[in-house]
N, C-alpha and C positions, 0 to 999 in steps of 0.2 A: 504494500500500500504506500502511495506517495505521501511524503511528509507534508503536512499543511504548513504553508509559509507563515512566518512570523514577521512582525513589523514593530519598530519603535514608534511610539506616539507621544507627543508633547501636547498637553492641553491645560487650560486654566482649571483650577480646583473646582469651580462651580459648574463646569461643563456637564458632568454626569447628572446633575440635579435638574437639568432642563426637561420640561415636558409641556406640550401645548395645553393651555388652560381653557381652550374652546370658547364657549359662550361667556365665560367670566371675563374675557379680554375686552377692554373698552375701545381698542383700536387695532383690531385683528388684521391679518395679512390678506384676507379674502376680498380684496378690492383693488382697483386701479392698475392691475397688471394681468397679462395673459399668462396662463399656466400651461407649460408643455406637459404632455402625457406620454409616458412610455408605452410601448406596444403591449406588454404583458397586462398592464392595468386597463388599457383601452379595451382589449378583448374581454377582460373580466367584466367591465361595465356594460358592454354591449350584450353580454350573455345573460344579464339579469332579466328575469321574467316579469318583475313587478311593473304594472302599466305606468304608474306615476314616475318611476325611475326611468323607464324607457322614454317617456315624454321629455324628461329633462335632458337625456342623452341626445335625443333628436334635435332639441333646441340649442343646446350649449356645447356639445362635444362634436368637433369637426376633425376629420382626417386631414393631415397635411398633404400637399401635393406629393406624388410619388417621387419626383425628382429631387425634392428637398427633405424627404422623410428618412429618418434613421430609427433604429430600435428605441433610442432614448428620446427622440423628438418625433414621435409617431402621430400625435394629434394635439389639439389645442382646446382648452376650456375657454369659451367666450364669456364676456361679462354681460350682465343684465342691463336694462335701461338705467338703473340707478348706479351703475359702475361697480356693483358687487359681483362676486363669483355666482354663476347661475346655480351652483349646488349648495349655496349657503342658505340655511333656514332663517326664518324671521328673527329668531333669538340669537343669531350669530353662529349657531352650531353648524357642523359639516354634515350634510345629508348623506354623503357617501359613507362616512364613518358610522353614522347611525344605522344605516341599512346593512352594510357589509361588514362592519366591525374592524378590529385592529388588523393591520396589515393590508388594508384595502386602499390606503392612500397612494396615489401615484408618486413616483420617486421625487418629483419637485416638491410636493406638499409634505412628504415624509421627511425630507432633508431640511428644508428651511426651518429655522434660521441658522442651521449648522453650516460651517465652512470647513474646507479641507485644503490646506496648502502644503507644499513641500519646498522648504528653504535649504535644508541640508540633505545630501544624498542618504537614502535609506531611512528617513524620518518623516512621518506625517505629522502635521500640526492641525489639530482640531480646535475650533473656536466657534463662537456664536456671533451672528450678525446683530448688532444692537439697534437695528431698525425695527426689531421685534420688541414690543413693550415688556414682555415677560423676561426675555433675555437681558434687556437693559436693567431691569429690576434685580435680577440675580447677580449680574456682574458688578453693579455699582452700589447696591444698598446692603451688602453683607455686614458692613460695619468694621470690616477688617481688610488688610491689603490683599490683593490678588496674588496667589501663589501658583506655580506651575508644576504639574505632575508629569513625570516621565515614566511610561510603562512599556512593557514589551508583552505582546499578546499575539494569539493566532488571528489571522484575517478571517472574518466571517463572510463567506460569499453570499449569504442571504441578507446581509445588512446593506441597504442601498448606499449608506455613507461609506462603508468599507469597499464596496464594489466599484464606485465611481473613481475616475482618475483625479488625482490631486491637481490643483492649479500650481504650476511650476513657478516659484517666485525666487529661486536661487540658482546656483550653478549645479548642473547635473554631475559635474566631475569633482565638485568640492574645491575648485580653484579659488583664488582670491581669499586666502584664509583669514584676512582681516574682517571679512563681512560679518560673521557671527559675533566677534568681540565688539565691533562697532555698534551693532544692533543691541547687544546686551548692555553696553555702556549707556545707551539711550534709556533703556528700561531702568537701570540702576539710578541714573540721575533723576528720573521721574519719581522714584520711590524714596528720595532723600527728604523725609518728612519734617526735618528741622527747619526747612525753608518753605515759604509760601509757594503755591503752585506756579504763579507767573515767573518767579525766579528760577524754578526748576526748568521750565520750558525755555527760558533765555539761556540757561547753562547748556541745554541741548543744542541750541543754536550756536553757541560758542564752540562746542565740541565739533559740530559739523563744519564750521568755518575752518578749523584747524585740519580736519580730515581732508577737506577740499584742497587746501594748500599743499599737503603732502601728496595728494593724488596728482595734482598738476605738476609737481616736481618729480614725478615718477618714483616717489618714496613710499609706495603702498605698504612695504614691509615694516614701516615705522608706525603705521596707524594703530596697531594693536597696543603697543607700549604707550603711545600718546594717549589713547582712550583710557587706559587703566590709570595713568597718572592724573589725567584731568578729573576723573571721577573721584579720586582721592583728594585732590586739591579742592574740588567743589564741596566735598563733605566736610572739609576743615574750614569752610567759609571764605576761601581766598577770593571768590568772585562775588561775594555779597556787596550790594550797593551799586551794581551796574546801572540800575535805573536812575539812581540819584546822580550818577556822574554824567548822565546824558543832558545835553542842552535841549530844552523843550522848544519845539517849533509847531505852532498851531496848524500851519498849512500842510506840513508833512503828516501830522496826526490825522487830519481830515482825508488826505489822500490815501493813507493806509486803511482807513475805514471804508473806502469806496468799494472794494471787492466784496466784503461781507454784505454791504447794502445791496449790491447788484445780485448776489446770490439769493437774498431774501425776496427781492422784487421779481425774480424769474422763477420762483418756486410756487406760484399761485395755484398750480394744478394739484398740489398736495393739500388735502383738506385741512390738516392741522395748522397750515400756514396762511389760510385765507384771511383770518382776522388780522394777522401781522401785515399782510399786503394791504388790507383796507386802511390800516392806521398810517401807512407810509404813502399811499397813493395821493392823498390830498396835498402832500408836501412836495410832490415831484412835478416838475414841468415836463412837457413833451417836446421833442425836437420835430423837424419837418417830416420825419419818417414814422412818427408815432411812438418812438422809443422814449423811455423815461430818462430824464436827466436828473441826476442826484446832486442837488446843490448843498450849500453849507447848512441850510435849515434842516435837511434830513440828517446830515452827519451830526449836527449838534443834538438833535432829538435822540438819535441812537445812542450817542455817548452819554447823554444825561439819564436816559432810561436805564441803560446798562449799569451806570455807576450807582444810581440811587436805589434801584429796585433789586438788581441782580448781585451787586457787589457783596452785600451782607450774606446772601444765600451761598455764594461761592466760597466765602470764608467759613461759614458754619458747616458746609457740606464738603470740606476739602478732601476727606477720604473718598467719598463717592466720585468727586471730580478726578482725583488721582487714578482711581480704578478705571474710569472711562479712558483716560489717556494711555494707561498701561495696556488695556485691551486694544486700543487703536494702533499702538506701536507694534504689538504682537500680531494682530490680525492682518495688518497691511504690509507686514514685513518692512516696516519703516527702519531706516531712511532710504530704502531701495525701491519705494513705491513707483517713482517715475525715473529712476536712475537709468533703466534700460532704454529710455527715450531721450537720453542726453541731458536731463536736468541734473544740475550738480547738487551736492549735499547742502550747500548754504540755503538754497531755495526750499529744500525740505524743512529747514528750520522754521521758515515762514508758514509752512502748511499747518503745523501744530498751533502756532500763534493765531492764525486765522480761525481755526476751529474754536479756540478759547474765546476769541472776540465774538464769533457767532453764537456760542453758548451763552455768553453774557447778554447779548442782545435778545436772544430768544427768551431767556428767563425774565427779562424786563418787559417783553411785549406780549408773550403768549397769555391768553386768558387764565386767570388764577381764581376759579370759582370758589365760593364759600364751601368749606368742608374738605377741600383738597389740601393735603399736607404738603409741606415744603419738599419732602422726598418725592412725592408723586409729581409735583410740578417739575422737579429736576429730571425725573425719568421722561416726562413728556417732552422736555426740551432736548434731551439726549436723543430720543427717537427721531425728532424733527431734524436735528443736526445730522444724524447718520443718513437720513434720507436725502438731505441736501448734498452731502459730500459724495454719496454714491452715484448721484445723477448729474454731476458736473465735472468738467475736466479741470479740477482745481490746480493741478500742477502747471498746466499751460497758462492758465489765467494768472496765477501768482507770478510766474516767470515773466509774462508779458507786461503786467502792470509795474513790476519792479524795474524792468529794463526801460519802459517808457518814461518813468519819472526818475530814473537813475538813482534809486534809493539804495542805500547801504542795507544789506540783508538783516544785520542785527538791529539796526535802527528801525527798520520796517517791522520786525517782530516785536521789538520793545513797545512801539506805539500801539500795536494791536493788543498787547497784553496790559496796557495801562487802563 
């Protein structure tokens, strides 16, 4: 008998605890996107004899064209007139699950919000997509730092997560040995709890600036030692006060806020952001093509709301905010997210700073209904932030705006973090 293959897996400690909460979810994933259905489950659904289920299949389940069809992309679930999945019941529950039971969900629905990357040869990285409300709650609200488990186990061919190919985010050969130490240094800096979160993010920017310099000088072999030294220096407080040593410039600050504002204004299709869009629209002028122009009034409003309403929440919920960024660094294999497309490390430093700025603005602008806790409000903002970042080319936009205004990358990040 052939030996069953084993694999090393790295995953955050909360990963095994995830389970879909179905109708209890107040912002579930059964809307706004088309779900691909694998061949096995398509045939299972079409074989069901229940007339009501057959009617749903006839209305919402469509075979893909043969020339574009694969076993994993065999059919598509269409959305109803209200933008929800056609198989979603009125209470938010899944009709497929209720009729056919566990194991009946197509691979797409069974896997989401789980992610599977491969950064190091022979190691799978499992994580959760924080665009899911329950995943964000588990990841951020544990009250303790995120830790990572490394396990070795047999591959389960019946598990859709095990059987799908990982997204290759690193080198297949394991070349460039500095990559993992540089990534780990970013995680270590993010978890230096003796400093406020903005200072930790700025220290990551400083690390990446130095890595970029060594990379340009063809001294990649020195990056590992440099990263270890900088983490030690940062932990001893050698870089404390970077914010205070910067000369404040209002025009630069408003320019830095332009990209987060644009991301908010272009995210109107996401239901959770419609109220944010409604607050900003009256403050924006339109150019000759009908596009929104974001003037100083908008930037001042964003800065004021973020500072007055969101600032105290970010300080009180520092552990949850840290956990978000730790998950982001791990899941996106930061700082190599856009590295393969030619974007240098320095601009990756701005990426995290822009996410912090967006989180601050979202906390200040999203509706905060009576009875909602501060933790629930933060999860709502994190879910919205994740949906924005996953549906925009942030790397290119950060790079373009930085080049257009010739902004120093650390200064750009610092203004976003203030």
